[in-house]
C-alpha positions, 0 to 999 in steps of 0.5 A: 500500500503506498503512502497516499492511499494509506493517508486517505484511509486514515482520514476517512476512518477519522472522519467516521469517528467524529460525532455529528455536531453543529456545523459552521453557520457562516453561509446562513444569511441571518442578516436578512431576518427582521426582528423587533428592536432588542431581539437577536437570532443565531443558529442553535444547531445546524446539519439537522435535515428536515427538522420539524417538531421539537420537545424539551426534556428535563435534562435539557435535551431537545428532541426533533422529529422529521416528516420526510427524513424518517429520523428523530434527533437528540440535540444537546448543548452540554456547555450552556453556550446556546449552541448545540455541540452534540446531535445524535440520530436516535431513530431511523426509517420511521413513518414520518415521525413528525411529532415528539413529546416528553412525558415522565422521562419517556419520549413519545413519537408520532408516526403516521399510523402509530404512536411509539415511545422510548422509555427513560430517554435521556438516560439511554441516549447512548444505548437506544433500544427498540421503541414500545408501541403505544397505539398502532391503529391510526389511519395510514393516509399520508395526506395530512397524516403527519402529526404534532403531539403534546401532553395537556394539563389533564395528562392526556396525549393529544393526537390529530388526524388530518383530512385525507384530502384537500376537501372532502367529507369522510364517513370515518369520524377519525379524520379531520379531528383532534383525539386524546388518550392516556399515556398508555394508549387507552381511552382514545376519544375525539376531543374536537372536530372540523379541523382540516390539519392542525400541526401545532397547539398549546394550552393557555397558561392561565386558563388551561384551555387548548388553542390550535392552528389549522391549515385552510383548504387549497384551490379557492384562490390566492386570497381565501380561505385564511388559515385559522387560530382556534380556541377549544375550551371544552370537548365536543366543538366543531371548527367548520371543516369542510362546511365553512372556512374562516369565520364565514366563508362557505365551502363551494361544495360542502357549504350547502350541507347542514353541519352536524352541529353549530360551528365554532369560528376561529379566534383569529383569521390568519393569512391565506395559505401561510401554512400556520404550523407550530404555536406557543404561548410565550410564558418566559420572562426574558422577552418584554412584558407585552409578549408574555401570555401572547401567542407566537406562530410559525408560518411555514409558507405557501406552496402554490400561491401566485405571490408567496406568503408566510415564511415567518413568525407572527404574533397574536395579541390577546385580551382575555380570549379575544384577539386584538392584533395579528402582526409579524414578529420575525421575517426574512426567510423569504427573500426576493420571492425565494425561500431559504428557510421555512419555520416549522415549530417553536420551543421555549427554553428555560432562560426565556429564549425560543427555538425555531426549527427550519425543515428547509434549511435543516437547522434550528435557530435561537431568538433571544432578547437583549436590549 
């Protein structure tokens, strides 16, 4: 073996031994991101292809699901500098494992057709075993089948099943609905209906009531219907799909059909086709007082609108249960009609800053406030 081949093999072997850590972010045009005065953005973690929903474990590990990559990541900032120094791929070849949630130390992952969990996850990051199947009888449709999941104040796991189409009325009540179940998968029930596709929800920090985003249907034009922010203070409400969109827009086909019960209008109509996904109440103390208790929404961005819209983070201002404002908090991922990033989910860190996942750029950003 000559010296050149020997050295090449040494380099290859050495590179394979290097852990998957944060890459350099010098080519990320963060200067394009527009934020209110005093706010700053940085790359928290790079080299996370298809980064989607996020969940924070008690030990500080950020778990990240994916929609197309079939992987689940564990992202760690071990030295506390707000830059990830360890990225582990803890699961492979899953069926769109978009949703992740941590409960009593266990990591729950939502695939299209089932919910699985990895017990005592942070203690076992170095020796991941096969997951435990919690429930495996959800529909297998890929259309709106990827899921965001979260545990509510009632200790139940909330699991959506989107509509299996752009617009239709299914005889299977599981579709276009938000379900909830016990952590062991039992006692599954429908909590809310008439929801075309929610990929983000959270609970009001004061009242414990559920709020959720919903993606409006396509092919009604560039400017209708709007996406929605809905409030579900109790079980059994119907939020309009497929009969009505927004507050009062009847569907061209199903709007002439009598709904099964009264419809609940959205608290706030969002932009048309913005693809509103992750939403969180801001409950930290780092941001100024006017942000506390308000809602931040990740708008993934339109896919077929003549003039693209979204690709930003918006804020909904609340006065009690009423929306009194809807404005842009962070924008710039859409540049001259072309997107270099698409926000998916938001996650509050213990210091009061927020993380933003970007499945298009394959990275996670951190937004913090420092006047």
